[in-house]
C-alpha positions as CSV (number, residue, x, y, z in Angstrom):
1,M,112.4,165.8,116.0
2,R,115.2,165.3,118.4
3,R,114.5,161.7,119.1
4,Y,114.6,161.2,115.3
5,N,118.0,162.9,114.8
6,R,119.4,161.0,117.8
7,E,117.9,157.5,117.4
8,G,116.6,157.4,113.8
9,L,113.3,155.8,112.8
10,A,113.4,153.8,116.5
11,G,113.4,157.2,118.2
12,L,109.8,157.6,116.8
13,E,108.3,154.7,118.2
14,T,106.0,155.4,121.1
15,Q,107.9,155.1,124.3
16,T,106.4,154.3,128.1
17,G,106.0,157.0,130.3
18,Q,107.7,156.9,133.8
19,G,104.3,157.7,135.4
20,R,103.7,157.7,139.1
21,E,103.8,154.3,141.2
22,P,100.1,152.9,142.1
23,I,99.2,153.9,145.4
24,L,98.5,150.0,146.2
25,S,100.6,147.1,144.9
26,E,98.8,144.5,143.0
27,K,99.0,142.3,146.1
28,E,97.3,145.1,148.2
29,R,94.7,145.5,145.5
30,Q,93.9,142.1,145.4
31,F,93.5,141.9,149.2
32,M,91.2,144.9,149.2
33,A,89.2,143.7,146.4
34,E,88.4,140.4,148.3
35,R,87.7,142.2,151.5
36,V,85.5,144.6,149.6
37,E,83.7,141.6,148.2
38,A,83.4,140.0,151.6
39,G,81.1,142.6,152.8
40,S,80.7,143.5,156.4
41,Q,82.8,141.6,159.1
42,K,81.4,140.8,162.7
43,G,82.0,144.3,164.7
44,D,81.8,146.5,161.3
45,A,79.1,148.7,160.1
46,C,76.5,147.5,157.7
47,S,78.0,149.3,154.8
48,L,81.6,150.2,153.9
49,R,82.1,154.0,153.7
50,G,85.0,156.0,152.5
51,V,86.1,157.0,155.7
52,D,86.2,153.5,157.0
53,F,88.0,152.4,153.9
54,Q,90.2,155.3,154.6
55,K,90.9,154.2,158.0
56,F,91.3,150.5,156.8
57,L,94.1,151.4,154.3
58,E,96.0,153.4,157.1
59,T,95.9,150.3,159.8
60,Q,96.3,147.6,157.1
61,F,99.1,149.0,155.1
62,G,100.1,152.3,156.5
63,K,98.8,154.7,153.7
64,L,97.5,157.6,153.9
65,L,94.9,158.5,151.4
66,S,92.6,161.4,151.1
67,L,89.0,160.7,151.0
68,T,88.7,161.4,147.2
69,T,91.3,158.9,146.7
70,A,89.7,156.3,149.0
71,Y,86.4,156.8,147.1
72,R,88.2,156.5,143.8
73,L,89.8,153.1,144.8
74,L,86.7,151.9,146.1
75,H,85.0,152.5,142.6
76,E,88.1,151.0,140.6
77,L,87.9,147.8,142.7
78,G,84.1,147.3,142.1
């Protein structure tokens, strides 16, 4: 009601939320998606575990993530 009183009909339109910034930028997400698609590299384990992904994000981008968030990102990347 306040927005309508203040802005008229335009105040009733859905506004974008501020929201939280994504953990990885679009460029970082693209890099990680390509890395995950490429599979294991020389010297890597045969499969990519959440702990490995978590360490990789820390060394590559300097981002500390919980294991749950690392798995969520892996799931989102496919």
